[in-house]
C-alpha positions as CSV (number, residue, x, y, z in Angstrom):
1,X,0.1,0.1,-0.2
2,X,1.3,3.6,-0.9
3,X,2.2,5.8,1.9
4,X,0.9,8.8,0.8
5,X,-2.8,7.1,1.4
6,X,-1.6,6.6,4.7
7,X,-0.5,10.1,5.4
8,X,-3.4,11.4,3.9
9,X,-5.8,9.6,5.8
10,X,-3.7,10.4,9.2
11,X,-4.2,13.7,8.6
12,X,-7.6,13.7,7.7
13,X,-8.1,12.4,11.4
14,X,-6.4,14.7,12.9
15,X,-8.2,17.4,11.3
16,X,-11.5,16.0,12.0
17,X,-10.9,15.1,15.4
18,X,-10.2,19.4,16.2
19,X,-12.7,20.4,13.9
20,X,-15.3,18.3,15.8
21,X,-13.7,19.3,19.1
22,X,-14.2,22.9,18.3
23,X,-17.5,22.3,16.6
24,X,-18.7,20.3,19.8
25,X,-17.5,23.4,22.0
26,X,-20.2,25.6,20.6
27,X,-23.0,22.8,19.9
28,X,-22.9,21.4,23.3
29,X,-20.8,23.7,26.1
30,X,-22.8,22.1,28.8
31,X,-20.6,18.9,28.0
32,X,-17.0,18.7,29.5
33,X,-14.4,18.9,27.9
34,X,-13.5,15.5,28.3
35,X,-16.5,14.2,26.9
36,X,-16.5,16.4,23.6
37,X,-13.3,14.9,23.2
38,X,-14.0,11.5,23.1
39,X,-17.4,12.1,21.2
40,X,-15.2,13.5,18.6
41,X,-12.6,11.3,18.4
42,X,-15.1,8.5,18.1
43,X,-17.0,9.8,15.1
44,X,-14.3,9.0,12.4
45,X,-13.0,5.5,13.6
46,X,-17.2,4.9,13.8
47,X,-17.8,5.5,10.1
48,X,-14.6,3.9,9.2
49,X,-15.8,0.7,11.6
50,X,-19.1,0.6,9.9
51,X,-18.0,1.0,6.1
52,X,-15.7,-1.8,6.5
53,X,-18.0,-3.7,8.1
54,X,-20.3,-2.8,5.3
55,X,-18.0,-4.2,3.0
56,X,-17.4,-7.9,4.5
57,X,-20.9,-8.0,4.4
58,X,-21.1,-7.6,0.3
59,X,-18.7,-9.9,0.1
60,X,-20.5,-12.1,2.1
61,X,-23.5,-12.1,0.3
62,X,-22.2,-11.6,-3.5
63,X,-22.2,-14.0,-5.5
64,X,-18.8,-15.8,-6.5
65,X,-19.6,-18.9,-8.3
66,X,-16.7,-21.4,-7.4
67,X,-13.9,-19.3,-6.3
68,X,-14.3,-19.6,-2.0
69,X,-10.7,-19.3,-1.7
70,X,-11.0,-15.7,-3.0
71,X,-13.8,-15.2,-1.2
72,X,-11.1,-15.7,1.8
73,X,-8.5,-13.7,0.8
74,X,-11.1,-10.4,-0.1
75,X,-12.6,-11.1,3.2
76,X,-9.2,-10.7,5.0
77,X,-7.5,-8.1,3.2
78,X,-11.0,-6.1,3.8
79,X,-10.4,-6.3,7.6
80,X,-6.9,-6.1,7.7
81,X,-6.8,-2.8,5.7
82,X,-10.6,-1.6,7.4
83,X,-9.2,-2.6,10.9
84,X,-5.8,-1.1,10.0
85,X,-7.6,2.3,9.1
86,X,-10.5,2.2,11.8
87,X,-6.8,2.2,14.4
88,X,-5.5,5.3,12.3
89,X,-8.3,7.0,12.5
90,X,-8.8,6.5,16.3
91,X,-4.9,8.0,17.0
92,X,-5.5,10.8,14.5
93,X,-8.5,11.9,15.9
94,X,-7.7,11.2,19.3
95,X,-4.5,13.4,18.8
96,X,-6.9,16.5,16.7
97,X,-9.0,16.2,19.3
98,X,-6.4,16.7,22.1
99,X,-4.7,19.1,20.2
100,X,-7.4,21.3,19.9
101,X,-9.0,21.5,23.0
102,X,-5.3,22.3,24.6
103,X,-5.5,25.3,21.9
104,X,-8.9,26.5,23.1
105,X,-7.4,26.8,26.4
106,X,-5.3,29.5,26.2
C-alpha cells in the first residue's frame, strides 16, 4: 500500500478530530471537555468501522460461483485494511481532539 494514502488518512483524521471538537464546543458547551474530546475522536473511527463491516457483508453475500478461496482472501484483506484504517482514524482523531482542546484553553 502506498504510504501517501496512510499519511493523508492520518492527516484527515487529525483535522476531523480537531474540527469536531471545536464544533462540539459551540454546539454543546454544557458537556465536559473530556466528553467533547471523546465524542469528537470516536466519530471517524465509527464511520470507518461501519464502512468496513458493510464491505465485509457485501463480499459475504455476493454470488462468487466456485471461487470460495478468493472470497476468504478478499475478506481477510478488507478486514486487515479496514481495521488498520479504523485504528489510524482513532489515533489521529484523538490527537486532533486533544490538540484542539489545548489550543482553546489559552
